[in-house]
Structure formats: C-alpha cells, structure tokens
C-alpha angles and dihedrals in degrees: 000000000000123000095255092056090046091052091048091050092048091050091053093050090051090053091051090059095054123093092224092060092059092045087058093049096044108030105213091197090069091054122086114266093256092046090050091056091048090046093053096041098044106028110030101039128061114235138178109267098180119168102037113224142187123201118192142150130237115180108310097345136082116215120206112191117192125187107227108157115192095011126129121212090253090061095056120082116193129181136163115223120179094334094316123114110220117199118188136173148128121266108208119190103150114105109206114233093020125128107221124211092175126019114178100141111082128211110231148144116250137196120185123187119198118184114220116229093216137020115272135203099254095191091060100049115131132187143196132196112199129158093343094311114117111198126191116197108204117188111220116240101235098188097058094108112081114215113227115184113229123198110220116207125189116249114239 
C-alpha cells in the first residue's frame, strides 16, 4: 500500500471515530423525539456498561446472564421494579496493605437496569452463580394479554 492510500485510509478511520460522522450517516432529526434521545444517549456517547449482560428467551423463560467475576451471591442485590430488573453491588478490587505497580481495575458501586420485554412470574424466578456468571431464569407470564372480543362489521 503506497503512502497516499495509507493517508487516505487513516483519514477515513479518524472520521469514523467522530460523533459528527455518525450524525451525517444516521440523521437524528428524522428519528422520532424519543428515538433521537435514545440514539444520542446509547450510540454516540460512551457509557459504563458494567456488568455486561445478555437477555434472551428459550421457550417460556427469559434468561438474564450477568458477568460478575469474583462475586458471591451475598454481594449481588437483585430486584424487579415495574418490569425492570435492577442489579446492584459493590465491586472491590483494592487489596489493603498491597503496594500496586499497576492498578487498572477500579473499585466501584454499580447499578444496572435491564427492562424486560414481557411480564414474568416473579414468585418463580430462579438463579445460578457459576464461574462468575450470574444467571436469572425468569418464567414468562403467559396470561398477561387480556382477550377482548371485538365485533367486526362490514363497512357499507
């Protein structure tokens, strides 16, 4: 690759990292007001995502997997508030009396809120904590949709 092509490639990668570039590609003004707020908050700005989570469905259960290395079950606080799973805890990495030569892992409190896509049966929720992976098993409430009969009449 010659130097001109390399400079051109470098210039393109610099543009990709700028917020203005993405605003040109995905015009937030064409999005609904609520979608614009989500776009700016979730896509354009970096945010703390600790702990990393996956939420998926298998059959009639939702599975919420949360990476919590080094945690015991007593250090994890989980609640469900208005269809949102709230996971809280303290991440402690500082070893008292130690002399650090490198300290990249921070000690911090965290609170992660994950909205559930469907109602769940809260009294039947189960969990596992294995090898740093905390898994909530949330049975889906199947009778949440109320059937309302509608009489359909032809239009004349």
